[in-house]
N, C-alpha and C positions, 0 to 999 in steps of 0.2 A: 282636638283641646278635649280636657278631664271631662269638661261639661257636658259634649255630645258622646261619651263613654258610658255603656252599661254600668259597668265601675272598675276604678282602677284597680292598679295593683294593690295598695293598700288596702283601700276597700273593701276588695275583695278578700283579702286575709281576715280582716275586722269582720267579717257578715262570717266568715269560717267558724271563727274564736267564738264570734256569740252562739253559732249554733253550736257547738260544744258547751259552754257553759248550760243551754237547754237538755242537750243528752245530759249532763252531768245529773237532773234529777227526774227526767220525763222516765225514764225504763226505771229508778228506781223508784220514786209514787207510784207508779202503774205495777210496773210486774214482782221488781225484787221485793220490795217491803212490802206489800199483800202475801205472797207466796210466803216470807219467811213468818209474819205472824201465822198465818193458819197452821203451818208445820208447827211453830211452839204453844199452843196455846188448845185449852180444851175444846168439847162443843159448847158453841155459845157464847166463846169469848172473842173470837177474832174481830167480832164486829164490835166491841167496845172498845180494844185496846188500839186498834185501826183509828176510831174516831179518835180515840185521846190520843195516838203519833201524830193525826191531821190538825188537831188544836194546839197542842204544843208547838208542833212544827210549825203553823201560821203566825201564833204569836212573837215567837226568837224569829223567822224569816221579818214579822217588821220591823223589831226591832233592831237587827242585826243588819238591816240593808242601809236606816239612816246612820249608824252608826260608822259603816265600811264608807259611804258616801262622804262621812265628815274627814276621817282616814283619810282617804285617795284626795281630796282636797287639800289637806296638807300638804302630801307630797308633791301635790302638781305647782305649790308656791315655793317648795324646798326645793325640788327636783327636776321640774319643768314637764313630768309628765308623769302616771299614774301606772308605770309599768311594773314595778316594787309590790305595789298594791295588790296587782292581777298577780302577779308570779307567787304571793306569799298566799294569796286566795288559789290557788290551784297546788302548791304543796300541803296546804291543811285539807284540802279536798281528798289527794291521794292517802292521807293519814287517816280521814276519816271512814272512808271507804275500808281503809284495812281492820278500823274496828268493826264495822258494821259486818263485811264480811264474813265473823267469826263471833256476832251476837247473837246467842240462844238460848241470853234472857231476858225475858220483857224489863227488866229496869235495866240492863247493859243497852237494852234495841232504842228505850227513849232515851238513854243519854249520847246516843252512838245520833239518835236524829238531830238531839238539839244540838252537839256540836256539826252535824253534816250542814244544816242550816246557818251558822253562822259561816262555816266555809265556802258554801256556796254563792251565798250571799257578799262575802269577801271578794269573788270571781265577779259578779253579776252587777252589783253596786257601780265600780269604777270602769268593768265594760260598759254600762250605758251611759255614759258621760262622755264618753270618746265622740259619739256624732255632734255632741255642742264645743266641744271641743275643740277639733279638728275640721270635721266635716261645713266646707260654704254652705250659703242658709239655698241658694241655688239647686244645691243637689241632696240636702237634708231629706226632700219627700222619696229622693232614688233609694238612697242609704236604706230609709227608714224602711221602705219597703220590703226589699229582703232582708233585712232582720227581721222583720215580722216573720219570714218563712219558717224560721228557726223552729218556732213551736211545730205546725205539720211534720219539717223534715226531724223532728226530735224525736215524735211520736209515733213518725217511721220507724227510728230506730230504737223501738221497744219491740218490735215485730223481727228483728236482726236476732238480737238479745234472747229474744225467745228462743231463736233458732239457734244460733249459739249454745244455748243456756236450759234444755229444757224442764230438768228441775231445780230443784232449789241446792246452793253450793255454792264454793269461792269462786265456778269460771263465769257466773254471768256478774258478778260486782267486777273481778279485774278487768272482763270483756269490755264493761261498759268506759273502764278509766281510762284503758286503752282509747276507745274512740277518743274520750274527751281530751285525751295529753296529745295525740296526735291533731285534732284540731284548734285546741289553743296554744300547744308549743311556738311553732312557725310566726303566729304573732310576735310573742315574747323575744323571738330570737333575733327576727329579723326587724322587726319595729320599723316599717317604713313613713311612719309621721315623724319622726324626730321630736322636736321641740311645738304648742302650739302654734298657729297662727296667729293667736290673738297676741302670745307675747312676743313674736318674734316682728309682729307688724306685718306681715305679709299682707293686702289687702283681700277682701272675699267679694270684690268686683260688686258691693251693694252698697247702698248711701250709709253714711254715719248712723251710727247708735240715735234714738230720739230719747233718750231720759230713763227715770229708774227703774228698777227691775215693774214689771206689771204684775201685780200682787191678782188684781181680779180676774186677771185672764187665764190665771194658773189655777186661781181655786175652781174658777168653772169648768176648766179641762178636768180637775180632782174630781169634781162632783160627775162628770160625763161620762168618764171612765168607770166611777164607782157603780154608779146606774146600771150601766151596759154591763160590765162586770159579771153584774148579781143572773141574768139571765145566762152568760155564757159559761160559769161557774156549774150554775143549776144543773145544767145540760153536761158538761163535763163529766162531774162528778158521780150522776144520777142517770145517765143516758141507758147505760146497761136495763138496771131494774123497771124501768119505764119501759122498755121494750121489751121483755122479759110479759108482764104484766098486757101489754097491747096484744101481742102472739097467741096468750093465754085467754083472753077475749075472742080470739076468731081475725083479729086482720090479716089479711094475706091470704086467707082459704087454707094455711097450712105450707103455703109456699117458704115460709121463711121461720129459722129458728133464731131464737135472740141471736147467737153466738153469729150467724150468718149475716143476719140486719144490721146490725150494730159492724162488723166487718165495713161492708160496703159503704153504711155512710158515714163509717169514719175517712175513707178512702176517697169520696167522692166529696167529702168536705175539706180535707187536705186538699185537693187538688185545687179547690175555687177558693180555699185560703190564698192560696200560693199565688195564684193569679191574681184576685184583688188586690193583695196587699203590695204586688209589683205595678200594677196596673195604677190603682189611685196614687201610690206614691207619686212615680212621674206622673201623673196630671196634676199632681197638687204642689209638684216645682214647676209647672209653666203657668198656675193660676197665680193672680196675683193676692189672692185672701184662700189661707186656708178652711177658713169656715163652714163658709158653705156646703163645700163637700163633705166633711165632718157631718154635720147638720144632716147630708142627705145620707150618707152611710148609715147613723143612728135610724133613720126614720124608715131606712129598706132593713134593718135590724130588728126592729120591733114590727116590722110585715109580718117578718121571718117569725120569727117567735108566736104570733100570733095566727100564723096559718099550720105550723106546727104543732100548735095545743087544739088545732079543731080539724087537723087531717082527715078525710075521710078513708084514706087507704094510702098502700105504701110509694106510690109513687110520688101524691104531692106533700108525705112528709118527707121522703127524699130529698124534693125540689128544695124544700122550705129550710132545711137542715142546712145543705149545699149552700144556698141563698144569704142563708145566716154567716156564716163561715166565712163567705165572703166580703159579705157586709163588715162580721166582726174585723173583720184582718185588714179591709179598706180602713177605717173609723182608726182603729188602732196606730195603721202605720202612720195618717193622716196626721193624727194628734202627739205621734211623740215626734214628727217634724216640728208640728207648732209649738211645744213644746221647749223644745232644742233651741228653736230661734228667741223663744221668751227668756229662755235663760241664759244664754249666749252674754248677756253684759253684767254678770254676775260672778265673781271668783269663789257661790260656794255651789256648784252646779254638782255636785254628787250628792249634796246633801238634801237639796231640793227636789232631786232624782229621787233619794229614799224617802222623803214623805210622800209623792209621787207613787213610791212605789204600794204606799197603804192599801192606795183603793184599789189596788189586784190582790192583796193579803185579806182584808178585812173584808169584802165579801163570801171569800172562802171562809172564814171563821163563821161567818153571819150563817151562812150557809150550812156549815157543819153542823151549827148547836143548832138552827132550826130542825134538821134533818134527825137530828139524836131524839130530841124531844115527842115529832110527828111518827118517829118509829117505834117509838112502847104503843101507839094506839092503828099502826099500819094504816095512817094517812096520806103518808106524801106521795107516791106514787098513784093511788086513788087519786087526787087532788091536783096532780101535776098540770092538768090543762088552765085550770086555773090558776096554780100559780106562775103560769109562762105568759100566760093573758096581766098579770097582773107586771111582771118583767117586760112586757110588751111596752104596755104603757110607761112604763120607768125611762125606756128607749126616748119614747117621745119627748118624757121632760128631758132627758138628754140633749136631741134636738134641738130644741126653745133655750138649753141652757147654750149650746154652740151659737147660736145667732143673738146671744145678747152676749156674746165678748165683743171687744172694740177691737178694733180694726186698726194694723199698722204699719205702714212699711218696712220690708227687710232690711237687716243689715245689724252689721254687731259693731262693739268696741275694740279699740287697737290693744286695750289691756284689759285681761283676764283679772285684776284684782278689783276688789268688792270697795263702790265708795259708803260714805256714811248712810247716805241715803239707801241706798241695797243690802245695806245690815238691817236698817230697820225695816224695808221691806220685809227679808227673811224673817223676821220675829213675827211680824204683823201674819205673813203665810201660815208661819207653826201655830198660832197663834187660835186660828182660824181653826186650824184641823186637830187640835191637842186634844178637843173634849171627842171629838170622834175615834184618835186615835188611841187614848186614854181607856175608852169603851172598850174594843174592842181585844184590848193586849191586856188586859186586865183579868 
């Protein structure tokens, strides 16, 4: 039976396409864009332009994900699937990569990044909703675990692109786009899901649904994700300068330079993240309640952040970093499955996931603004242990929020159309997030 398989054929194509969507932005943001910025700016200007691109991209991504989710919801009602929205995202992505590949002017590069963020979210937003559309509740954790391997796999693709295109030029952009197309196109061509089970009435082998959209759970999940993303975003964007600071301070006795240390740390973190995502996702399907596993993962992430901040040597630093990524991958996998269950009762799944995505983009904007201010006084790297300890406290609070959620038995409705109660709940959820969303996107 499908329940006993690691992945069905359709789920495997879904995971492959999701990895492709992550490859669409990871090599660009980590390698291609910074390399192009360094080429076209004079000394001292690259950091300012790159920070501006990060901020503009974060704001546009926040808004584009919500709009794209709303568009895919309407397509779901009209056509019975989100395939046309996904195909539109891929076509727009091809066009924006063409623009970025030939952008050697700062203004044109900024416009290209704006267009890219719109295109990639047109692809990512409806793709994220597929787990709620088609995956039964008892398999959501398993599939979410494989989906959360997308980030470490896409990070590995950065090395592949760097090997194929060691210098700036067209080859890096077109090589990345080829990888994306090879991953996403099979899902669009074969589309093994057909129409959603909610529309056809095919049962999920779970109890019937239990009432309107659980706004409290979704809001608490949003804040828990936001709090954990603070530490994750901080170390993702500023790991290299912090490791360079530690090596200059003599940690490791000169055995490592910054490049070598970051490379090994990233490798072990990627392996740990994949293991944590898959194992926690499958485990959460066995449990009747995912909240406790989310809370344990958040506490483990907080402990790892504190360990990383206070690490006396490379071994403890590497262990803390690997445990952190294992815990974060576990949390985000289980939380994704949890949220997918909660929103399965709504006909506005794409838009809701767009609001949830603000918990990913707003921390990046907040960290970037803070870093820009601290960078003027060269404070961020030296104060990193204190900032990491603050993020660890945020992780503890995230665990408390997970335990404050209301336990509900699993199940989905037979029909995806939103009731009046669901629409009112959606408005309430949007109202709760609007102050934070408005502040981050202004």
